[in-house]
PDB file of N, CA, C and O in Angstrom:
ATOM      1  N   MET A   1     228.293  56.043-171.589  1.00  0.00           N
ATOM      2  CA  MET A   1     229.493  56.808-171.820  1.00  0.00           C
ATOM      3  C   MET A   1     230.593  55.842-172.272  1.00  0.00           C
ATOM      4  O   MET A   1     230.775  54.779-171.678  1.00  0.00           O
ATOM      5  N   ALA A   2     231.312  56.212-173.309  1.00  0.00           N
ATOM      6  CA  ALA A   2     232.396  55.382-173.828  1.00  0.00           C
ATOM      7  C   ALA A   2     233.723  55.852-173.257  1.00  0.00           C
ATOM      8  O   ALA A   2     233.940  57.043-173.031  1.00  0.00           O
ATOM      9  N   ALA A   3     234.603  54.888-173.029  1.00  0.00           N
ATOM     10  CA  ALA A   3     235.934  55.213-172.518  1.00  0.00           C
ATOM     11  C   ALA A   3     236.958  54.380-173.273  1.00  0.00           C
ATOM     12  O   ALA A   3     236.691  53.243-173.662  1.00  0.00           O
ATOM     13  N   PHE A   4     238.109  54.951-173.468  1.00  0.00           N
ATOM     14  CA  PHE A   4     239.195  54.255-174.140  1.00  0.00           C
ATOM     15  C   PHE A   4     240.307  54.004-173.136  1.00  0.00           C
ATOM     16  O   PHE A   4     240.673  54.892-172.365  1.00  0.00           O
ATOM     17  N   ASP A   5     240.837  52.800-173.151  1.00  0.00           N
ATOM     18  CA  ASP A   5     241.955  52.455-172.274  1.00  0.00           C
ATOM     19  C   ASP A   5     243.235  52.879-172.966  1.00  0.00           C
ATOM     20  O   ASP A   5     243.631  52.279-173.966  1.00  0.00           O
ATOM     21  N   THR A   6     243.882  53.901-172.448  1.00  0.00           N
ATOM     22  CA  THR A   6     245.105  54.414-173.073  1.00  0.00           C
ATOM     23  C   THR A   6     246.353  53.991-172.319  1.00  0.00           C
ATOM     24  O   THR A   6     247.443  54.488-172.602  1.00  0.00           O
ATOM     25  N   THR A   7     246.211  53.077-171.361  1.00  0.00           N
ATOM     26  CA  THR A   7     247.370  52.662-170.577  1.00  0.00           C
ATOM     27  C   THR A   7     248.011  51.386-171.111  1.00  0.00           C
ATOM     28  O   THR A   7     249.049  50.962-170.602  1.00  0.00           O
ATOM     29  N   ARG A   8     247.423  50.781-172.107  1.00  0.00           N
ATOM     30  CA  ARG A   8     247.988  49.556-172.669  1.00  0.00           C
ATOM     31  C   ARG A   8     249.238  49.853-173.482  1.00  0.00           C
ATOM     32  O   ARG A   8     249.358  50.904-174.111  1.00  0.00           O
ATOM     33  N   VAL A   9     250.157  48.912-173.456  1.00  0.00           N
ATOM     34  CA  VAL A   9     251.376  49.034-174.249  1.00  0.00           C
ATOM     35  C   VAL A   9     251.042  48.701-175.696  1.00  0.00           C
ATOM     36  O   VAL A   9     250.394  47.692-175.974  1.00  0.00           O
ATOM     37  N   GLN A  10     251.482  49.544-176.604  1.00  0.00           N
ATOM     38  CA  GLN A  10     251.257  49.302-178.023  1.00  0.00           C
ATOM     39  C   GLN A  10     252.389  48.439-178.557  1.00  0.00           C
ATOM     40  O   GLN A  10     253.558  48.792-178.402  1.00  0.00           O
ATOM     41  N   PHE A  11     252.063  47.323-179.179  1.00  0.00           N
ATOM     42  CA  PHE A  11     253.074  46.471-179.771  1.00  0.00           C
ATOM     43  C   PHE A  11     253.230  46.818-181.236  1.00  0.00           C
ATOM     44  O   PHE A  11     252.261  47.163-181.912  1.00  0.00           O
ATOM     45  N   GLU A  12     254.438  46.725-181.714  1.00  0.00           N
ATOM     46  CA  GLU A  12     254.717  47.043-183.107  1.00  0.00           C
ATOM     47  C   GLU A  12     254.175  45.946-184.007  1.00  0.00           C
ATOM     48  O   GLU A  12     253.941  44.819-183.571  1.00  0.00           O
ATOM     49  N   THR A  13     253.981  46.296-185.265  1.00  0.00           N
ATOM     50  CA  THR A  13     253.547  45.314-186.231  1.00  0.00           C
ATOM     51  C   THR A  13     254.641  44.267-186.381  1.00  0.00           C
ATOM     52  O   THR A  13     255.807  44.592-186.605  1.00  0.00           O
ATOM     53  N   ALA A  14     254.250  43.028-186.255  1.00  0.00           N
ATOM     54  CA  ALA A  14     255.231  41.950-186.320  1.00  0.00           C
ATOM     55  C   ALA A  14     255.399  41.477-187.757  1.00  0.00           C
ATOM     56  O   ALA A  14     254.529  41.679-188.604  1.00  0.00           O
ATOM     57  N   GLY A  15     256.516  40.856-188.005  1.00  0.00           N
ATOM     58  CA  GLY A  15     256.730  40.222-189.288  1.00  0.00           C
ATOM     59  C   GLY A  15     257.305  41.136-190.343  1.00  0.00           C
ATOM     60  O   GLY A  15     257.898  42.178-190.064  1.00  0.00           O
ATOM     61  N   PHE A  16     257.100  40.694-191.569  1.00  0.00           N
ATOM     62  CA  PHE A  16     257.684  41.356-192.725  1.00  0.00           C
ATOM     63  C   PHE A  16     257.212  42.803-192.870  1.00  0.00           C
ATOM     64  O   PHE A  16     258.016  43.692-193.149  1.00  0.00           O
ATOM     65  N   ALA A  17     255.919  43.042-192.683  1.00  0.00           N
ATOM     66  CA  ALA A  17     255.381  44.398-192.818  1.00  0.00           C
ATOM     67  C   ALA A  17     256.013  45.345-191.802  1.00  0.00           C
ATOM     68  O   ALA A  17     256.272  46.509-192.108  1.00  0.00           O
ATOM     69  N   GLY A  18     256.258  44.849-190.603  1.00  0.00           N
ATOM     70  CA  GLY A  18     256.897  45.678-189.578  1.00  0.00           C
ATOM     71  C   GLY A  18     258.323  46.034-189.938  1.00  0.00           C
ATOM     72  O   GLY A  18     258.770  47.158-189.709  1.00  0.00           O
ATOM     73  N   ARG A  19     259.038  45.068-190.506  1.00  0.00           N
ATOM     74  CA  ARG A  19     260.423  45.324-190.914  1.00  0.00           C
ATOM     75  C   ARG A  19     260.472  46.326-192.060  1.00  0.00           C
ATOM     76  O   ARG A  19     261.356  47.182-192.097  1.00  0.00           O
ATOM     77  N   ILE A  20     259.535  46.229-192.990  1.00  0.00           N
ATOM     78  CA  ILE A  20     259.476  47.202-194.096  1.00  0.00           C
ATOM     79  C   ILE A  20     259.179  48.590-193.546  1.00  0.00           C
ATOM     80  O   ILE A  20     259.776  49.574-193.983  1.00  0.00           O
ATOM     81  N   GLY A  21     258.262  48.674-192.592  1.00  0.00           N
ATOM     82  CA  GLY A  21     257.945  49.961-191.968  1.00  0.00           C
ATOM     83  C   GLY A  21     259.136  50.572-191.276  1.00  0.00           C
ATOM     84  O   GLY A  21     259.386  51.772-191.393  1.00  0.00           O
ATOM     85  N   HIS A  22     259.881  49.740-190.545  1.00  0.00           N
ATOM     86  CA  HIS A  22     261.087  50.238-189.866  1.00  0.00           C
ATOM     87  C   HIS A  22     262.134  50.699-190.876  1.00  0.00           C
ATOM     88  O   HIS A  22     262.777  51.730-190.684  1.00  0.00           O
ATOM     89  N   ALA A  23     262.302  49.936-191.947  1.00  0.00           N
ATOM     90  CA  ALA A  23     263.293  50.307-192.968  1.00  0.00           C
ATOM     91  C   ALA A  23     262.901  51.625-193.627  1.00  0.00           C
ATOM     92  O   ALA A  23     263.754  52.482-193.859  1.00  0.00           O
ATOM     93  N   PHE A  24     261.623  51.789-193.927  1.00  0.00           N
ATOM     94  CA  PHE A  24     261.166  53.033-194.544  1.00  0.00           C
ATOM     95  C   PHE A  24     261.346  54.208-193.593  1.00  0.00           C
ATOM     96  O   PHE A  24     261.775  55.283-194.012  1.00  0.00           O
ATOM     97  N   ALA A  25     261.023  54.014-192.323  1.00  0.00           N
ATOM     98  CA  ALA A  25     261.190  55.086-191.327  1.00  0.00           C
ATOM     99  C   ALA A  25     262.659  55.458-191.169  1.00  0.00           C
ATOM    100  O   ALA A  25     262.992  56.636-191.043  1.00  0.00           O
ATOM    101  N   ALA A  26     263.544  54.450-191.177  1.00  0.00           N
ATOM    102  CA  ALA A  26     264.977  54.723-191.058  1.00  0.00           C
ATOM    103  C   ALA A  26     265.479  55.479-192.281  1.00  0.00           C
ATOM    104  O   ALA A  26     266.276  56.409-192.155  1.00  0.00           O
ATOM    105  N   LEU A  27     265.018  55.084-193.461  1.00  0.00           N
ATOM    106  CA  LEU A  27     265.414  55.776-194.690  1.00  0.00           C
ATOM    107  C   LEU A  27     264.920  57.218-194.687  1.00  0.00           C
ATOM    108  O   LEU A  27     265.671  58.134-195.022  1.00  0.00           O
ATOM    109  N   ALA A  28     263.670  57.421-194.314  1.00  0.00           N
ATOM    110  CA  ALA A  28     263.117  58.778-194.262  1.00  0.00           C
ATOM    111  C   ALA A  28     263.887  59.628-193.247  1.00  0.00           C
ATOM    112  O   ALA A  28     264.147  60.803-193.503  1.00  0.00           O
ATOM    113  N   GLY A  29     264.247  59.058-192.117  1.00  0.00           N
ATOM    114  CA  GLY A  29     265.031  59.775-191.114  1.00  0.00           C
ATOM    115  C   GLY A  29     266.415  60.144-191.623  1.00  0.00           C
ATOM    116  O   GLY A  29     266.906  61.243-191.367  1.00  0.00           O
ATOM    117  N   ALA A  30     267.042  59.221-192.344  1.00  0.00           N
ATOM    118  CA  ALA A  30     268.372  59.490-192.890  1.00  0.00           C
ATOM    119  C   ALA A  30     268.322  60.597-193.934  1.00  0.00           C
ATOM    120  O   ALA A  30     269.208  61.451-193.972  1.00  0.00           O
ATOM    121  N   VAL A  31     267.300  60.592-194.776  1.00  0.00           N
ATOM    122  CA  VAL A  31     267.160  61.634-195.808  1.00  0.00           C
ATOM    123  C   VAL A  31     266.898  62.984-195.150  1.00  0.00           C
ATOM    124  O   VAL A  31     267.462  63.998-195.562  1.00  0.00           O
ATOM    125  N   THR A  32     266.049  62.999-194.136  1.00  0.00           N
ATOM    126  CA  THR A  32     265.760  64.244-193.423  1.00  0.00           C
ATOM    127  C   THR A  32     267.013  64.788-192.744  1.00  0.00           C
ATOM    128  O   THR A  32     267.278  65.989-192.795  1.00  0.00           O
ATOM    129  N   ASP A  33     267.777  63.914-192.112  1.00  0.00           N
ATOM    130  CA  ASP A  33     269.021  64.323-191.447  1.00  0.00           C
ATOM    131  C   ASP A  33     270.012  64.892-192.460  1.00  0.00           C
ATOM    132  O   ASP A  33     270.617  65.938-192.223  1.00  0.00           O
ATOM    133  N   TRP A  34     270.177  64.198-193.593  1.00  0.00           N
ATOM    134  CA  TRP A  34     271.085  64.665-194.643  1.00  0.00           C
ATOM    135  C   TRP A  34     270.659  66.053-195.146  1.00  0.00           C
ATOM    136  O   TRP A  34     271.495  66.938-195.327  1.00  0.00           O
ATOM    137  N   ASN A  35     269.355  66.229-195.370  1.00  0.00           N
ATOM    138  CA  ASN A  35     268.873  67.506-195.892  1.00  0.00           C
ATOM    139  C   ASN A  35     269.071  68.630-194.875  1.00  0.00           C
ATOM    140  O   ASN A  35     269.444  69.741-195.253  1.00  0.00           O
ATOM    141  N   ASP A  36     268.831  68.362-193.608  1.00  0.00           N
ATOM    142  CA  ASP A  36     269.051  69.384-192.571  1.00  0.00           C
ATOM    143  C   ASP A  36     270.511  69.828-192.550  1.00  0.00           C
ATOM    144  O   ASP A  36     270.797  71.021-192.449  1.00  0.00           O
ATOM    145  N   LYS A  37     271.431  68.876-192.645  1.00  0.00           N
ATOM    146  CA  LYS A  37     272.851  69.222-192.659  1.00  0.00           C
ATOM    147  C   LYS A  37     273.213  70.006-193.915  1.00  0.00           C
ATOM    148  O   LYS A  37     274.013  70.939-193.857  1.00  0.00           O
ATOM    149  N   ARG A  38     272.624  69.630-195.052  1.00  0.00           N
ATOM    150  CA  ARG A  38     272.883  70.334-196.306  1.00  0.00           C
ATOM    151  C   ARG A  38     272.415  71.784-196.210  1.00  0.00           C
ATOM    152  O   ARG A  38     273.137  72.697-196.611  1.00  0.00           O
ATOM    153  N   VAL A  39     271.218  71.998-195.684  1.00  0.00           N
ATOM    154  CA  VAL A  39     270.674  73.356-195.545  1.00  0.00           C
ATOM    155  C   VAL A  39     271.553  74.175-194.602  1.00  0.00           C
ATOM    156  O   VAL A  39     271.798  75.355-194.851  1.00  0.00           O
ATOM    157  N   THR A  40     272.024  73.562-193.530  1.00  0.00           N
ATOM    158  CA  THR A  40     272.903  74.263-192.585  1.00  0.00           C
ATOM    159  C   THR A  40     274.204  74.672-193.250  1.00  0.00           C
ATOM    160  O   THR A  40     274.668  75.799-193.073  1.00  0.00           O
ATOM    161  N   ARG A  41     274.806  73.751-194.027  1.00  0.00           N
ATOM    162  CA  ARG A  41     276.059  74.078-194.721  1.00  0.00           C
ATOM    163  C   ARG A  41     275.863  75.204-195.725  1.00  0.00           C
ATOM    164  O   ARG A  41     276.726  76.073-195.852  1.00  0.00           O
ATOM    165  N   VAL A  42     274.740  75.204-196.441  1.00  0.00           N
ATOM    166  CA  VAL A  42     274.454  76.272-197.417  1.00  0.00           C
ATOM    167  C   VAL A  42     274.307  77.609-196.694  1.00  0.00           C
ATOM    168  O   VAL A  42     274.843  78.624-197.138  1.00  0.00           O
ATOM    169  N   ALA A  43     273.576  77.604-195.575  1.00  0.00           N
ATOM    170  CA  ALA A  43     273.382  78.852-194.819  1.00  0.00           C
ATOM    171  C   ALA A  43     274.704  79.363-194.262  1.00  0.00           C
ATOM    172  O   ALA A  43     274.965  80.566-194.304  1.00  0.00           O
ATOM    173  N   LEU A  44     275.537  78.479-193.745  1.00  0.00           N
ATOM    174  CA  LEU A  44     276.831  78.908-193.209  1.00  0.00           C
ATOM    175  C   LEU A  44     277.751  79.397-194.320  1.00  0.00           C
ATOM    176  O   LEU A  44     278.523  80.334-194.116  1.00  0.00           O
ATOM    177  N   SER A  45     277.678  78.778-195.481  1.00  0.00           N
ATOM    178  CA  SER A  45     278.522  79.204-196.607  1.00  0.00           C
ATOM    179  C   SER A  45     278.172  80.617-197.068  1.00  0.00           C
ATOM    180  O   SER A  45     279.013  81.320-197.628  1.00  0.00           O
ATOM    181  N   ALA A  46     276.935  81.025-196.833  1.00  0.00           N
ATOM    182  CA  ALA A  46     276.504  82.355-197.250  1.00  0.00           C
ATOM    183  C   ALA A  46     277.011  83.452-196.309  1.00  0.00           C
ATOM    184  O   ALA A  46     276.950  84.633-196.651  1.00  0.00           O
ATOM    185  N   LEU A  47     277.506  83.075-195.136  1.00  0.00           N
ATOM    186  CA  LEU A  47     278.007  84.066-194.179  1.00  0.00           C
ATOM    187  C   LEU A  47     279.398  84.543-194.577  1.00  0.00           C
ATOM    188  O   LEU A  47     280.150  83.833-195.243  1.00  0.00           O
ATOM    189  N   SER A  48     279.718  85.747-194.159  1.00  0.00           N
ATOM    190  CA  SER A  48     281.062  86.275-194.407  1.00  0.00           C
ATOM    191  C   SER A  48     282.041  85.651-193.413  1.00  0.00           C
ATOM    192  O   SER A  48     281.631  85.046-192.422  1.00  0.00           O
ATOM    193  N   ASN A  49     283.321  85.802-193.683  1.00  0.00           N
ATOM    194  CA  ASN A  49     284.340  85.278-192.773  1.00  0.00           C
ATOM    195  C   ASN A  49     284.214  85.909-191.390  1.00  0.00           C
ATOM    196  O   ASN A  49     284.415  85.243-190.374  1.00  0.00           O
ATOM    197  N   ARG A  50     283.882  87.187-191.360  1.00  0.00           N
ATOM    198  CA  ARG A  50     283.703  87.894-190.080  1.00  0.00           C
ATOM    199  C   ARG A  50     282.538  87.300-189.285  1.00  0.00           C
ATOM    200  O   ARG A  50     282.645  87.088-188.078  1.00  0.00           O
ATOM    201  N   GLU A  51     281.429  87.036-189.972  1.00  0.00           N
ATOM    202  CA  GLU A  51     280.266  86.452-189.294  1.00  0.00           C
ATOM    203  C   GLU A  51     280.569  85.040-188.795  1.00  0.00           C
ATOM    204  O   GLU A  51     280.142  84.656-187.706  1.00  0.00           O
ATOM    205  N   LEU A  52     281.303  84.275-189.592  1.00  0.00           N
ATOM    206  CA  LEU A  52     281.695  82.939-189.147  1.00  0.00           C
ATOM    207  C   LEU A  52     282.597  83.015-187.924  1.00  0.00           C
ATOM    208  O   LEU A  52     282.460  82.223-186.991  1.00  0.00           O
ATOM    209  N   GLU A  53     283.515  83.967-187.935  1.00  0.00           N
ATOM    210  CA  GLU A  53     284.413  84.143-186.799  1.00  0.00           C
ATOM    211  C   GLU A  53     283.625  84.499-185.538  1.00  0.00           C
ATOM    212  O   GLU A  53     283.960  84.048-184.443  1.00  0.00           O
ATOM    213  N   ASP A  54     282.574  85.312-185.699  1.00  0.00           N
ATOM    214  CA  ASP A  54     281.746  85.702-184.552  1.00  0.00           C
ATOM    215  C   ASP A  54     281.086  84.502-183.876  1.00  0.00           C
ATOM    216  O   ASP A  54     280.870  84.516-182.665  1.00  0.00           O
ATOM    217  N   ILE A  55     280.767  83.469-184.647  1.00  0.00           N
ATOM    218  CA  ILE A  55     280.137  82.282-184.049  1.00  0.00           C
ATOM    219  C   ILE A  55     281.140  81.159-183.801  1.00  0.00           C
ATOM    220  O   ILE A  55     280.762  80.038-183.461  1.00  0.00           O
ATOM    221  N   GLY A  56     282.421  81.473-183.976  1.00  0.00           N
ATOM    222  CA  GLY A  56     283.468  80.527-183.638  1.00  0.00           C
ATOM    223  C   GLY A  56     283.749  79.476-184.689  1.00  0.00           C
ATOM    224  O   GLY A  56     284.216  78.385-184.363  1.00  0.00           O
ATOM    225  N   LEU A  57     283.473  79.784-185.943  1.00  0.00           N
ATOM    226  CA  LEU A  57     283.720  78.842-187.038  1.00  0.00           C
ATOM    227  C   LEU A  57     284.626  79.457-188.086  1.00  0.00           C
ATOM    228  O   LEU A  57     284.799  80.674-188.147  1.00  0.00           O
ATOM    229  N   SER A  58     285.197  78.596-188.907  1.00  0.00           N
ATOM    230  CA  SER A  58     285.955  79.048-190.066  1.00  0.00           C
ATOM    231  C   SER A  58     285.370  78.341-191.290  1.00  0.00           C
ATOM    232  O   SER A  58     284.537  77.446-191.153  1.00  0.00           O
ATOM    233  N   ARG A  59     285.801  78.738-192.470  1.00  0.00           N
ATOM    234  CA  ARG A  59     285.310  78.104-193.704  1.00  0.00           C
ATOM    235  C   ARG A  59     285.600  76.603-193.703  1.00  0.00           C
ATOM    236  O   ARG A  59     284.798  75.807-194.192  1.00  0.00           O
ATOM    237  N   ALA A  60     286.753  76.227-193.149  1.00  0.00           N
ATOM    238  CA  ALA A  60     287.119  74.811-193.117  1.00  0.00           C
ATOM    239  C   ALA A  60     286.184  73.988-192.231  1.00  0.00           C
ATOM    240  O   ALA A  60     286.018  72.788-192.448  1.00  0.00           O
ATOM    241  N   ASP A  61     285.574  74.632-191.234  1.00  0.00           N
ATOM    242  CA  ASP A  61     284.669  73.925-190.313  1.00  0.00           C
ATOM    243  C   ASP A  61     283.327  73.580-190.949  1.00  0.00           C
ATOM    244  O   ASP A  61     282.642  72.666-190.491  1.00  0.00           O
ATOM    245  N   ILE A  62     282.952  74.292-191.984  1.00  0.00           N
ATOM    246  CA  ILE A  62     281.614  74.121-192.567  1.00  0.00           C
ATOM    247  C   ILE A  62     281.394  72.703-193.079  1.00  0.00           C
ATOM    248  O   ILE A  62     280.333  72.124-192.848  1.00  0.00           O
ATOM    249  N   GLU A  63     282.367  72.142-193.760  1.00  0.00           N
ATOM    250  CA  GLU A  63     282.199  70.795-194.324  1.00  0.00           C
ATOM    251  C   GLU A  63     282.171  69.708-193.251  1.00  0.00           C
ATOM    252  O   GLU A  63     281.720  68.592-193.510  1.00  0.00           O
ATOM    253  N   ASN A  64     282.650  70.029-192.050  1.00  0.00           N
ATOM    254  CA  ASN A  64     282.659  69.040-190.972  1.00  0.00           C
ATOM    255  C   ASN A  64     281.406  69.105-190.101  1.00  0.00           C
ATOM    256  O   ASN A  64     281.299  68.385-189.108  1.00  0.00           O
ATOM    257  N   ILE A  65     280.465  69.962-190.471  1.00  0.00           N
ATOM    258  CA  ILE A  65     279.218  70.080-189.715  1.00  0.00           C
ATOM    259  C   ILE A  65     278.446  68.780-189.868  1.00  0.00           C
ATOM    260  O   ILE A  65     278.251  68.285-190.979  1.00  0.00           O
ATOM    261  N   GLY A  66     278.012  68.237-188.748  1.00  0.00           N
ATOM    262  CA  GLY A  66     277.189  67.036-188.795  1.00  0.00           C
ATOM    263  C   GLY A  66     277.879  65.910-188.235  1.00  0.00           C
ATOM    264  O   GLY A  66     277.331  64.808-188.193  1.00  0.00           O
TER     265      GLY A  66
END
């Protein structure tokens, strides 16, 4: 019977390749965050003033989301 030890601490890739991986992950995270905020602003912009008031926002608040 085979068993895998899953209690060991995983170490990150060291050196240049690890730094490139971290930079790429940070960039991908930043792009994802930006896009989520953009989609939210578009959805809020589509609401009427009455609907925005119901959720406690105004048109001026939309650009400050994020």
